[in-house]
N, C-alpha and C positions, 0 to 999 in steps of 0.2 A: 333357286330351282324349286325348293319346297313351297315357297310362297306362290310361284307360278302354278304349280300343280293344285294347290289349295284354291286358287282363284278359278281355275278351270272347273274344278269340282263344284264350287259354289254356283257357278253359272248353270251347270247342268242340273243341279238340284232345284234351283229357282225356276228354270224352264219347265222341268217336269212337274213342279208344284202348280204352276199356273196352267199347264196343259191339262192336268187332272180336273181342276175347277172349271176350265173351259168346256171340257167334255160333259161334266155334270150339268152345266148351264145349257149346253146344246140339247141334252136329253130332255130337260124340262122346258126347253124353248126360250130360256132367258140367259143368254151368254153373258150379257152385261152384268146381270145380278151375280152370276157366278164369279166373275172377275172382281166385282166389288167386295163380295164376301172374302175372297182370297186375299185381297189387299188389306182389309180390316184385320183379318186374323194374323197376317204377316206383320202388320204394325204393332198389334198387341203382343205378339211374340218378341219383337225387337224391344218394345217398351219394358217388358219383363226383365230382360237382361240389362237394359240401360239402367233400370232402377237398382238392380243388384250392383252394377258398377258404381253408381252414385253412393249407395250405402257403404260399399267397401272403401271408396276414396275418402269419404268425409266422416263416417261414423265408426266403421269397423276398424279395430286396431290390429287385426290380423295381417301378417305379412304375405299370406297366401291369398291370391285372388279367388273369387267364387268360380264354380264350375260353369262352363258355357258349352253350348252346342252350335253346330254349324259355323257360321262366320264368327260368332262370339267366342268360340273356343280358340280360334286363331288370335283374336284381339286380346283375350285374357292371357294367353301364353306369351304374346309379344310384350304386353305390359309387365308381366312377371319377369321376363328376361331383362327388359329395360330397367326395371326396379333393381334387379340383382347387380347389373352393371353399375348403376348409380350408387348402390350401397357399397360395392367394392371400391369405387372411386372415392367415396366419402371416407371410407376406412383408410385408404392410402393417404388422402389429404390430412386426415386427423393424425395419422402416424407422422407425416412430415411436419405438421405444426407442432406436435408434441416433441419431436426430436429437435426442432429449431428452438423451442422454448427451453428444453433441457440443456442444449448447447449454449444458449444465451445465459442461462442461470450459472453455467460453469465458467463463464468468462470472468476474468479479473476486473472487468470494466462494467460500468453501467450501460445498459442497452435499452433504447426506447424506439419503438416503431411508430412513425408518425405519417400522416398523409401530407400531401404537398401544401394543403391549406393550414397545416400546423396542428391539427387535432390528433390526439393520442390514440393509438390503436392498442398498444401493449407495451409493458415495461417489465424488466426483471427486478429481483429483490434489491440488487445493489443500487439500482436507480432510486428506489424508495429510500435507501439509506443516504445516498449522496445528494439527491435533489429534493428529498422530502415528499415524493409522490405517494399517494395512497391508492392502492389497487384493490378492487376494480372501481373504486369511487371516482377516480379521475379519468376513466375511459371516456373518450369523446371530447374532453376539455381541450382548449387551445393551450399549447405548451407555453406560450407567452404569458398566459394568466397565472402560471405556476412558477416559472423562472422569470421573475420580474427584475431582470438586470438589463439596463439600457443597452449595453454593448451586445448582449445576446439577442435582444429584440431587433437591433439594427442589423446584426449578422443574418438573422432569419429573413428580414425584409430584403436585404441586398441579394440574397440567393447565390452568391459566389462562395462555394464551399471547398475551393481548391486548397486553401490554407486552414489549419486548425485555429480555434479561438480559445484563448485563456481568459478565465474570469473567476472572480471569487465565488466560493460556495454560497448558495442562498441560505444555507443553514448555519455556516460558520465562516466568517470573513477571513479567519486566519488560514483557511484551506484554499488552495489554488487548484482549479479544475481545468482540464483541457477537453474541448468539445470538437468532435469531428462528425460531419453529416455526409452520408453517402447514399446515392440513389439505390433503392432497394427493389422496387417494382415500378410498374407503369405510373402509378399515382402515389407511391409510398417512398419513404426515405428512412434510413437507419441512423439514429443519433447515438454515438458512442462517447461516453464521458469517463475520464479517468482522473484519479487524484494524483497530481504531479507536485504536491507540496514538498515532499521529501526530495524529489529529483531536482527541483529548482533550488532547494536549500543546499543540496550537495554541490550544485553548480556554483552557487554564490560562495560557498565555503572554499571551493577550489580556486575561484578567482581571488578571494581574499587571501588565501594561503600563498598563492604565487606573488601577489602584491606585497604581502608582509615579508616573505623571504627576500624578495628583491630589495625592499626597503632596509631590512636588517643587514644585508650584505653590502649595500651601497656605501654606507658611512665608513666602515673599516677599509673598504677598497679605495675610497676617495682619499683617505688619510695615507694609506700605503703608496698610492700613486703620487701624491704630493711630495712625500719624503723621497721617493725614488727619483723624481724629477729634480729634486734639490741636490741629488748626488752628482749631477753633471759637473758641479764645481766642488772641489774638496772642502768639506766642512771642517770647522774647528773641532778639536777633541770634545769640548763640552757640548757643542751643538750635536755632534755625532752621537754622543752618549744619550742625549735626550731623544733624538730621533730613533735610536735603537730601542729604547725603552717603550716609546709610543708604538712603534711597529710591532714589537713583541706583544704588547697588550692587545692590539687590534687583531693580530694573528691568532692569539689565544681565544679571543672573542669569537672569531669565525670558526675556529676549531671546535669550540664548545657548542656553537649553534649547529654545525654539521653533525656532531656526535649526538646531540639531542634529537635532531631530525631522523637520524638513522635508528636511534632507540625507539622513537615513536613509530616509525615504519615497521620495525621488527615486531613490536607489540601488536600493532593493528593487523599484521599479516599472520599472526599466530594466535587465533582466538581460542583454540583448544589447548588446554594445559594438561600436563602429565601429573595426575594426582597420586601416582605411586611414589614420587620422589618427595622426600621430607626436607623442608627448609628449616634450618636452625635459626629462628628469629632472635633468640637471646644472644647467640654468638655474633650475629650480624649487628645487633645494637651495641655490643661491646666495641666492635671495630668502629662503628659510627660515632661512638662517644669520643674516641681518640681523634677522629677526623674533625669532629665538631669543635673540640678544643683548639685544634690547629687552625681551623677556618675562622674561628672567632677572633683569634690573635689579640689585637689591642682593644677590642670592644669590651673585653672583660665580662662576658655574659655569665650569669649564674646558671649552671646546668644541674638538672635533677633527672637522672635516669631511674625510673621505677619499673623494673623488669622482672617478670615471673620466669625464672630460668627453666621451669619444668614444661612450659607450653611451646610446642613446635607446630609447624603447619605443613600440610600437604599442598604442593603447588609448584609454580615456576620460580626458581630462586632469582633469576635475573629480573623478572618483572616485579617481584615483591621488593627486591633491593632498590630498584629504580623508584618505586612508589614511596618507600619509607625514607630513602635518602633525600629525595626531592622535598618532602615535607620538612625534614630536619634542616636541610640547607636553606630552604625558603625562610624558616623562622630565624635563622642566624643572619641572613642577608637583610631582612626587612625589620628586625627588632632593634630599637635604639641601644646604644652601648650601656652596659651596666644592668640591663633588665634580666628577668628570670625566664628561662626556657625549661619546660618540664616535658619529658618524654615518658609515656606510659605504655606498657604492654602486659596484658594479663587477661584473666577471665572476667566476664561481666554476665553473670548468670550461666547460660549454656553456650555462650559464644565468646570468641576472642576479640578483644578491643585494643586498638592501637590509637594513641592520641598524642598530638604535639600542641602544647599550650604555651602561650607567651603573654606577658603583661605589657605589650608595647602600645602602639598608637591605635590599633584596631582598624577595621575596614567599614566603610559606609555601606548601609544595606543595599543600595542600588547596584553595587559592584559584585556582591556575593554570588548571585546567580550566573554571572558571566566569567567567573574566575577560571573555570576549566576550559574556556575557549582558547584555541590556539592563538598565541601572540597577544592575548588580551592582558593588559597591565593597568593597574590603577593609576600609577604615576610613571609614565614612560621615561622621563628624565632621570628619576631616582633609580629605575630598574637598570638603565644603562650604566649608571655609576656603580651599582652593586653587581653588575655582570649578569643580570637576569635576561632571559631570552623570551619569556612568555610561553614557553612550552612545558615547563615543569609540571604544572597541575593537569595539563592535557595528558601527559604521560601517566600521571597518577590515576586519572579517570579511566583510561583504557586498561591499565594493568589491573585495577580493582574489579572492573566489569568482568574480566576473565576469571576472577575468583569469586563470582557471585556476590560482589560487594559494591559499595559506592562511597564516595567521599562526602562527609558531612561537615559543613563549615558553620561555625557560630562565632560572631564577633560583635563587639560594641566599641564604638569610637571612644578612645581615651582609656579603655580598660583592657584591651587585648583581644586575642583570637584563639580559637581552638579548631584544629583540623584533625578529624578522627575518622575511623572506619571500623567496621566489625566484620569478622570472618565467621561463616557458619560452622556449627558444631562438627559437621561431617568432615571438615578440613583440619580439625585440631588433632594433635597428637600429644599425649601426656607421658612424660618420662616416668613419673611416679605412679604406678598402678594403684597403690593404696589410696590415692587421693582422687576422689570423683570429680568430674567436671560438672559443677553445679553452682 
């Protein structure tokens, strides 16, 4: 409505303007000259404001347009309003882009915005860490030039992104990445990459765990089944005695395996320990010394328990007993008869140190890093003979981790092994106040 009124006013002013010059030309007898002069002055007037508009658009940095008169006032006001609308829209778009980037930076995954042709538009910081991108240096580069993995290039060329792609990290082959590509705009797509190394490792551990448990239980169950089938016919007393002994051994083996699995499950399910409770390590080792002598039986091991009776520990008694007893029992089971086993507990500077040392056969270096894996055994046949399940050191590992400690293993083939751990000073309790922990 306002534009229509302005247009009517413009036509009336223009008609009046030319009418005045026509009358002046009529008075001097040259109407054509009057109209020509009117047209030239009108053009010069318009050129003046056109020049102002050009200077404002291309040279002047002011956001406010120049003042205009007549029709130019309407033009400048319209340009100013249009500019304001565009500026508000740009602010809204900038806000949306900033929020998108802030949200993408907060994602636990790498995010890369790419065009359909594969050129990179933007990526977050995690993409720079996982994929080795450099921003903004890599802006506009084709993603296939940066992620030079054949399976990824084939995945991009195929264009079927319904299923995710797993590929090794271009920076570290030990890491496994999962890539998902989703349409993001008309000519854009969003590439999301996450590190699934731990997830796949846990899946593999679960599969291995189930397979190992099944394998460990299959042998004693097969033996029990065989002897039970044999009972269809009454066996002789000697044969029955032998069958009874074997079935008892296999039952005890399964019972020990189930108990260790339950212990490991309890320890894993209780990562937080109550440090207000005090564990009497010296008293625990006194009981273990008697148990060790009984377990050693005919092997005639030489035991040396070197225990500082004044040092106790804040922590979980069940977990610490499981860790310490497994280390002592392992030394007894796997050390040859007649060898020496030394158990130490005391201060080592400001920390508490526990160690079990033997002078047995020792362990080859390639096995040491895997000893705390579940069901991992250096010699499976020998472990079965000694009653080992392969879970003892896994229990030790988890129990110690809950007490801010870890198992340290040193061994030389033919010389013996030492299994030790240290407990931090904050967990130590000293009975004798006059003796400083140092």
